[in-house]
C-alpha positions in Angstrom: 0.0 0.0 0.0 2.8 2.4 1.0 4.6 1.6 -2.3 1.5 2.4 -4.3 1.1 5.8 -2.5 4.7 6.7 -3.1 4.4 5.9 -6.8 1.2 8.0 -7.0 3.2 11.0 -5.5 5.9 10.4 -8.1 3.4 10.5 -10.9 1.9 13.8 -9.7 5.3 15.4 -9.4 6.6 14.1 -12.7 5.2 17.0 -14.7 6.6 18.2 -18.0 9.7 20.3 -17.5 9.1 24.0 -18.4 11.1 25.6 -21.2 14.1 27.4 -19.7 13.7 31.1 -18.9 16.5 33.6 -19.3 16.0 34.6 -15.7 16.6 31.0 -14.5 20.2 30.9 -15.9 22.7 30.2 -13.1 26.4 30.5 -14.1 27.3 28.2 -11.2 25.0 25.4 -12.5 27.4 23.9 -15.1 30.1 23.4 -12.4 27.8 22.2 -9.6 27.6 18.5 -8.7 24.6 17.2 -6.8 24.3 14.1 -4.6 20.8 12.5 -4.9 19.9 10.3 -2.0 16.7 8.5 -3.1 15.7 4.8 -3.1 12.6 5.0 -5.3 13.6 4.4 -9.0 10.7 6.4 -10.4 11.3 9.5 -8.3 15.1 9.2 -8.9 14.4 9.3 -12.6 12.4 12.5 -12.1 15.1 14.1 -10.0 17.8 13.1 -12.6 15.8 14.6 -15.4 15.3 17.8 -13.5 19.0 18.0 -12.5 20.1 17.4 -16.1 17.6 20.0 -17.4 19.0 22.5 -14.9 22.6 22.0 -16.2 23.9 20.2 -13.1 25.8 16.9 -12.9 24.8 14.3 -10.3 25.6 11.0 -8.5 23.0 9.0 -6.7 22.8 6.8 -3.6 19.9 4.4 -2.8 20.6 4.1 0.9 21.8 6.3 3.8 25.0 4.4 4.3 25.9 4.5 0.6 25.2 8.3 0.6 27.5 8.9 3.5 30.3 6.7 2.1 30.0 8.4 -1.3 30.0 11.9 0.3 33.2 11.1 2.2 35.0 10.0 -1.0 33.9 12.6 -3.5 33.2 16.3 -3.7 29.6 17.6 -4.0 28.2 21.1 -4.1 24.8 20.3 -2.8 22.7 17.3 -1.6 19.1 16.3 -2.2 18.0 13.7 0.4 14.7 11.8 0.9 13.7 11.0 4.4 12.3 7.5 3.7 15.4 5.5 3.1 15.7 1.7 3.6 18.5 1.5 6.1 18.7 4.9 7.9 16.2 7.6 8.6 16.8 10.6 6.4 17.4 12.8 9.5 20.4 10.5 10.5 21.8 11.0 7.0 21.2 14.8 7.3 23.1 14.9 10.6 26.0 12.8 9.4 26.4 14.9 6.2 26.2 18.1 8.1 29.0 17.0 10.4 31.2 16.4 7.3 30.4 19.5 5.4 28.5 22.8 5.2 27.3 22.3 1.6 23.6 23.0 1.0 21.3 20.1 1.9 17.8 20.2 0.6 15.3 17.6 2.0 12.8 16.2 -0.5 10.0 14.5 1.4 6.3 13.7 1.8 6.4 14.8 5.4 4.9 18.2 4.8 3.9 19.4 8.3 5.1 22.7 9.6 6.6 21.0 12.7 8.5 18.6 10.4 9.9 21.5 8.3 11.0 23.4 11.4 12.6 20.4 13.0 14.6 19.6 9.8 15.8 23.2 9.5 16.9 23.0 13.1 18.9 19.8 12.4 20.9 21.6 9.7 18.9 21.4 6.4 19.1 24.5 4.2 15.7 24.0 2.6 12.8 21.7 2.3 10.5 20.8 -0.6 7.4 18.7 -0.2 6.2 16.0 -2.6 4.6 16.4 -5.0 6.7 19.2 -6.4 7.3 21.0 -9.7 10.7 20.4 -11.3 11.0 24.1 -11.9 10.6 24.9 -8.2 13.2 22.3 -7.3 15.7 23.8 -9.6 15.0 27.3 -8.3 15.6 26.1 -4.8 18.9 24.5 -5.7 20.1 27.6 -7.5 19.1 29.8 -4.5 20.9 27.4 -2.1 24.0 27.5 -4.2 24.0 31.3 -4.4 23.5 31.6 -0.6 26.3 29.2 0.0 28.7 31.1 -2.3 27.6 34.5 -1.0 28.0 33.5 2.6 31.8 32.8 2.2 31.5 29.2 3.1 34.8 27.4 3.8 36.7 26.7 0.6 34.5 28.9 -1.5 36.5 31.2 -3.8 35.8 34.7 -2.7 37.4 38.2 -3.2 40.0 38.8 -0.5 38.0 41.6 1.1 35.1 39.2 1.6 37.3 36.9 3.6 38.2 39.5 6.2 36.5 39.0 9.6 33.7 41.5 10.4 34.2 43.0 13.9 31.2 44.4 15.7 31.7 45.3 19.3 33.0 42.2 21.0 31.7 39.9 18.3 33.7 38.7 15.3 31.9 37.2 12.3 34.3 35.2 10.1 33.0 34.9 6.5 35.6 32.4 5.3 35.2 29.9 8.2 31.6 30.9 8.8 31.8 31.3 12.5 30.7 33.9 15.1 33.2 34.4 17.9 33.6 36.4 21.2 36.9 36.2 22.9 38.3 32.7 22.6 34.9 31.1 22.0 33.4 30.5 18.6 30.3 28.9 17.1 29.8 27.5 13.6 27.0 28.9 11.5 25.0 27.3 8.7 24.6 29.3 5.4 21.2 30.7 6.4 22.3 31.6 9.9 25.4 33.4 8.6 23.3 35.4 6.1 20.8 36.5 8.8 23.4 37.3 11.4 25.5 39.3 8.9 22.4 41.4 8.0 21.8 42.0 11.7 25.4 43.0 12.4 25.5 45.4 9.4 22.4 47.1 10.8 23.4 46.7 14.5 21.2 48.7 16.9 18.3 49.1 14.4 15.5 46.7 13.6 15.6 44.7 10.4 12.3 43.6 8.9 11.5 40.0 8.1 11.0 40.9 4.4 14.6 42.3 4.4 16.0 39.1 5.8 14.0 37.0 3.3 15.4 39.0 0.4 18.9 38.4 1.8 18.2 34.7 2.1 16.5 34.1 -1.2 18.3 36.6 -3.4 16.0 37.2 -6.5 13.9 34.0 -5.8 10.4 34.2 -4.4 10.4 32.9 -0.8 7.8 30.2 0.1 4.5 31.6 1.2 4.1 32.0 4.9 7.6 30.7 5.6 9.0 30.8 9.1 12.6 30.1 8.0 13.7 33.5 9.4 12.3 32.7 12.8 14.0 29.3 12.8 17.4 30.9 11.9 16.9 33.6 14.6 16.2 30.9 17.2 19.3 29.0 16.2 21.5 32.1 16.2 20.2 33.1 19.7 21.1 29.7 21.0 24.6 29.9 19.6 25.1 33.4 20.9 24.1 32.3 24.4 27.1 30.0 24.3 29.3 33.1 23.8 27.5 35.6 26.0 25.0 35.5 28.8 23.1 38.6 27.6 20.2 38.3 25.2 21.7 40.0 22.1 18.9 39.7 19.6 15.7 41.6 20.4 12.5 41.6 18.5 9.4 43.9 18.2 6.2 42.9 16.5 5.9 44.4 13.1 9.4 45.8 13.1 11.6 42.7 13.0 14.8 42.0 14.9 17.8 44.0 16.0 21.2 43.0 17.4 22.5 44.7 20.5 26.3 44.5 20.4 28.2 43.4 23.5 30.9 45.8 24.7 
């Protein structure tokens, strides 16, 4: 019964690929390599077709252990992972891959509840797309994740020298190259999204930054998902990490105005 339901979802999401638009061109696409973690042959075929249409290259793994082993051996620029794998739960794979690298990880799953999405983002996923999905939306999310990863100064990402320099704000030091936030001898590692949000707050330190402004920073020129709470999730994660550096509550919020960062002396 479960297999028939999964196949039905595959048929609904396997819609004809749209003709490419000029605005969808991504210069990074031709050099980006994607790891597909999916055990369903029909859905894997859909994912491969979308990836090829978008100009990406790919490798696939049909189990969690195979995905982790492949990820340890080879270089990938992003990962698409299904949660329903035969040997490991997708969340275990997500955690294992996140410990190994900070490349964008996008979860593709039928678990579409708001609680599930928030939990996965908390665990380190960069984005989430629910089945059934449109191939065009999947490609747009991959392009946006790759742009955020490159723009955030992720470790090993080629950047201009000025963009590698640490950003000092009060007692805090934001390191774009290593993607850490530090205070004194203590540091905390940031994900792509957390880095982007915190950088925006630091640049506007002492003033409120609206949610719409942070969404624009996160999604570049892509349209953010309707009613998304991704900003709130990133703010919650950043607050938790800042508490490990400083006892004071550094990020304040006001309804209708957004969030602001109070710099420690």
